[in-house]
N, C-alpha and C positions, 0 to 999 in steps of 0.2 A: 623642483616640487617633489616631495616625498612620494614614493611609489606605493604607499598604502600599508597593508597589514603585514609587513615583514615580521617574522616571528623569532622567538628566542631559539637558542641552539643547545638546549639541554639534551644529553644523550641518555637513552634508555637501553639498558643491557638486556638483550634477548637471550633465550636459552642457548647454551653452547658457546657463549662468548661473543656472538655477533652483535655489533653495535647498530641499532636501528635508530636513525636520527629522526624520530617521529616528531620532534619539536622544531623541526627546521622546514616548515611548510610556508614559504613566503606567499602570502595572499595578495598577489599583485592585482590591484584593482583596475589596472589599465588606464582608467580615466577618472580623475577626481570628480569631474562634473557628473559622470555616470553614477558614482557613489552618492553624490549629493542628491541626484534624482531618485535614487533608491531609498535614501534614508533621511534626507533633509525634511524640515517641517516648517510651515508657516507659524510664526510666533504671534498668537493673540495677545494683545496688551490691553487688558481692561483698565479703565480709570477707577481709582479708588482714593480714598482720603489718605492712604498710607503710601502711595507711590506717586511718582512724577511721571505721567505718561510720556512727556517729551524725552526724558532720560531713558526710559525703558525702550522706547521706539528707536532712539539713537543707538543704544547698545545692540538691539536686534539687527538693525541695518548694518552696523559695523561688523558684528559677528558673522552674519550671513555672507557679506562681501568677502571678508577674510577667509572664511571657510571655503567658498567657491574658488578662491585664488590660491588655496593651499598654504596660506599664512597661518599655520595652526597656533603658534603662541599668541598672536593677536586675537584670533578667534576664541581661543580659550579664555583670555582675559575678559573679552566682552561678554561671553556667555556666563562666566562666573559672576560678573557684576549683575547680569540679568537675572541669574538665579537668586541673588540676594533680594532683588526687587519683586520677582515672581516665583517664589519657592513652590507654588502649587500648580504651575503650568507644566504639563507633561512634556510638551515639545521642547521646552528649554532643557530639561534633563536629557531628553533623547539626543538633541544635537550636541550637548556637552559630552555625553557618552560616546558619541561618534568621534568627536575631536580627540578624546583621550585614547580611543581605539586607534586612530591614525597616528597618534604620538607614542604608541606602544605602552601607554600607561594603563595596562589592562585591569589592574585591581580597581583603579579609579573609574574606569569605564563600566565595570560590573556594577559598582555602587550606583552610578547615575542611571544606567539603563534599568536596573531593578526599580529605582524610584519612579522612572518614567512609566514603566509597565504597571506599577501599582496604581498610579494616577489614571492611566488610560490603557487597559489591557489590549485594546484593539490596535496598538502600534506594532504590527506584525514584524516589520523589518528591524525594529529595535530588538525584538526577541531573537532574531537571527544573529544580529551583531552581539547580543549578550551571550549566546551560545558559543560564538567564535571566540569571544574574549575569555570565557571560561576554559575553552580548549587551549588557548594560548598559555593559560596559567597551569595547565596540566590537570584540570579538574574534569576529567573526561566523562565520568559517570553523570555528573550534573549537566554537562554540555550535550550529552548524547541525544536526548529527545528533541531539543531545539535544532541541532544539526540535521537530524533525520527529517524533521519537518522542512527545514530550509532546502534540503536536497530534493524535496518534492515540490519546491517552489516553481511557479510558472515563469519566473524571470530567469533567463539563462545565466546572467552574471551572478546573481545570488546563488543559483543552483551550483555553479562552478565553485564559487568561494566555499560554500558549505560542504560541497563534495570533497574538496581537498582537505578541509579540516576534519571531515568525518573519517577519511582514511587514517589520519593521525590518531584520532580518538579510538578507533577500533584497534589499531596496532598497539596503542598504549594500554588498552584493556586486554590485550592478547586474544582478541577475537579476529584472528588473521584471515579466516575464510570470508568474514564479512568485509574486511578491508579490500580483499581481492574482488568481491562483488561490486563494490563502489568503484574500484579502479577500472574494471571492465566497462561499467556504465559510462564513466568519464571518457574512456577511450572512444566509445561509440558516439558520444555527444560532441566531443571536442577533439576530433582525430588529428588535427594539425596544430594543436596547441603545445608548444615546447615545454611549458611549465607543467602541464598535465602529464605529458609523456615522461618527463624527468621523474616526477614523484610516483607515477604508476610503475615505472621501471624499478624503483626501489621497493615498492610494495610486492611486485612479482618476484624480485630477487630474494627478498626476505622470506616470502612464502615457500619458494623453491628450497632455500636453505633449511627451513624448519622441516619441510617434508623429507628431505634427504636425511636430516638428523634422525628422524623417526625410523627411517630405513636402517640406518647404522645401529640404532639401539634395538630394534625389533629382530633384525636378522643379520648379525655382524659377519657371518661367514656364507651368506647366500650368494648365488650367482649374480643377483641384481646389485648387491652391494659392491662386488668386485667390478662389475661393468660401470657402475656410476663413478666409482673411484678412479677407474681407468680413464673415463671421459674427462673428469675433473683435472687429472694430472696431465692429460694430453693437451687440454686447453691452456694450461700453465707452461707448456713447453718442457715438462719433465718426462721426456720420452722414455728413458730407461725404466722408470718406475711404472709408467703407463703400460709398457710392453709386458712387464711382470703381472700386472692386474689382468690384462687381456688373456695372457697365457693361463692364469688361474681360472678364468671364465671357461676357456676351451677345455681345460682339464675336467671341469664339472659337467660341461655340456658341449661335446665336440661338434654337434650339428647346429650350434646357435648361429643364426644369420647375423650378418653385420660385423662380426668380430674380426674375421680375416680382412675385411675391407679396412677396418680401423688400424689394424696392424700394418697393412700395406701403406696407409696414409702416413703413418709415423716413419716407416722406413724410407718412404719417398721424400718426406720432409727432411730427414737426416741426410739423405743423399744429395739433396739440393744445397745443403749447407757445406757438406764435406767433399762432394764430388766423387764419393766412393762408389765404383760401379757394382760392388757386391751388395750394397744396400738397394740399388736400383733393381738388380736381379731378384733379390729377396722380396722386394715389394711386388714385382710382377708375379711371383709365385703365390703371394698372398691374395692378390686380385684374382688369379686363376682359380684358387681354392674357393674363393667367395662365389665365383660364377658357377662352380660345380654344385654349391649348396643352394644358390639362388640365382638362376639364370636371368631373372628380371631385374637384378641390381644394375641399373644403368650407370651409376657412378663407378662401380668396379670395372664395367666394360669400357667406360670412357677413359679411366686412368690407365688401364692396360693398353688401350689404343694409343694414348698419348706417349707412353713409353716406347712402343713399337715405332711410332712415327718419328720420334727423336733418334731412334736407332737405325732409321732408314728401312724398316721392314714395312713397306707401304701396303702390301697385300693384306698382311695380318692387321694392320692398323685400320684399313678400310672396313674389313669385316667387323671389327670390334666397335668402330664408331657406328656402323649401321645397326649393330646389335643394341647399342645404347639408345639409338633413335627409334628403334622398333617399338619399344614400350613407352618412349617419351618423345613424341614428335616435336615438342616445343623446347627441347633441350638446346638452348642457344650455343653454348660452348662446344657441344658435340657437332653441331652444324659447322662451326668455324674450324674445328679440328679436322673434320672430314673434308672440308673444302681445301684446306692446306695439303692434306694427304693426296687428294686428286690432282692438285696442281703439281706436286712433286712427282706424281706418277704420269705427268704430261696429259692430263684429262681436264683441261680448264673448262670445257663446255659442260662437263658434269659438275664442276665445282660451283658454277654460277648460281643455280637455283638454291644451293645451300646458303650461299652468302646473302642472297635476296631474302631468304627465310629468316636468317639471323638478324638482318636489319629490320625486318618487319616486327620482330620480337623486341628489339632494343635498338633504336636509332642513335643512341648516344655512345655506342662502343666504337672507339677509334680503330680497334683492330679489324672490325668488319669492313670499314670503308677503305683501309689500307689494302686489305686482301682483295676487295672488289676492284680497286684500281689496278692491281697487278693482273687480275683475271681479264679485265676489259682490255688491257694492253696486249695480253697474249691472244685475245680474240680479234684484235684489230679495231676495236671500237674506241677511237681516240676521244670522241666527245663524251662517251660514258666514263672513260678514264679520267678526263679532266674534271668532271663533276664529282666523282668519287674522291679525287685528290683534294679538291677544294673543301669538301666536307671533312675529310680527314685532317686537314691543316687547321680548320676551325676548332675541331674537338681537341686536337693535340695541343693547341695553344692554351686551351682552358686547363688542361691537366698537366702542363709542362712543369708547373711549380710543385706538384705533389711528389712525395718521395716514392721511389721505386720499391716495389715489394719483392722479397725473395724468400726462399726457404718455406717454412710453414706459413709465413705471412702471405704467400702466393695463393693460399687456398681461399676461396670465396665463401660467402655465408652459407651456401648450400653444400659446402664440404667437398668441393672438387677444385682441381688446379685450373686456374684461369689461363686462357690463351693470351700470349704475350706478342707484342710487336716484334717483327723481324728486326735484326740489328740495323739494316739499311734504313728503316723508317725512323730510327732514333737519332740519325746523324743530322 
């Protein structure tokens, strides 16, 4: 069965060369029956000297049955015959317009839906389908009022469909801030809808690009421009170029917070790829400089602590992990790092509460359960060790097929190095 209002894929070029695929918003109707419930109509068949009621009724029944079962060509044929018999019946044109819409014959859908609304302006759902058809044809200005009204509809499915089309229309009309407003509302209303998330992500990405482009044009040599360019280059893995941009930032503003931390991240990522100890040492110095500027930067304290832990400097590592946790008590990775440090320093009893805290924050991290099992073993709790190992094995089996991350890919979404399993746990 066709999935509904899949749209065309014409490209609209945005300023600066970005391609915003505003015409690729597949209006997945989820359920054809639901769409019929929204938009289908009972076909009145009046008797007259110019029609054969039995034939009209037969076409209506055949067309409705085919429409409900997703057999659009058959439904189209039946309703076209019915249109010949009942040219002034609004519901016939409305259903035929819906069929054309489902078949992606949007120009024909527009014609039929306009005819239906001329005959009966109260067919509200037909007006919404008409607006979406116009949007599919790129006629955004004409579609806008209907889409906005549909987005205010009390029916969640119609609201969703019109909202996705409204994002497209606003983007096509270069009203990007309005597209973002719709995207934010869709995120609130449909937080777990993957189609909504996909299109909202494109809207947010396009808006971010356009905003940064304005920055480039308005202040091409500003500290903000160099920082933004450095972050973009860093995200692309262009480390040397990113370092140059961050150095330009510090040349303009030596006290700017966050920049030494970003330099440290790049150097650390490079050391993870090359194994060069000089990069690790340079990264540690950058993190130390960041902490001198901003002692509350928990990420810098964490990274410095992790470097010291890996070098066997457990006293320094413990102090820095504790510093990271001082301002961020729910810092899961810092709890795990501190627990590992305390175990290495032969203080398993002090490590236990940190592992318990980490698990309370995230029960799905296999590293937490592995380290908990080791601590329980050191503390002589065989039952606790057995339970922790069982949970570790369950989680480890789930992630066994996933690729292992290394280098800069080892950084998590909140921009810190993730804790990794000990080699013994991966055997």
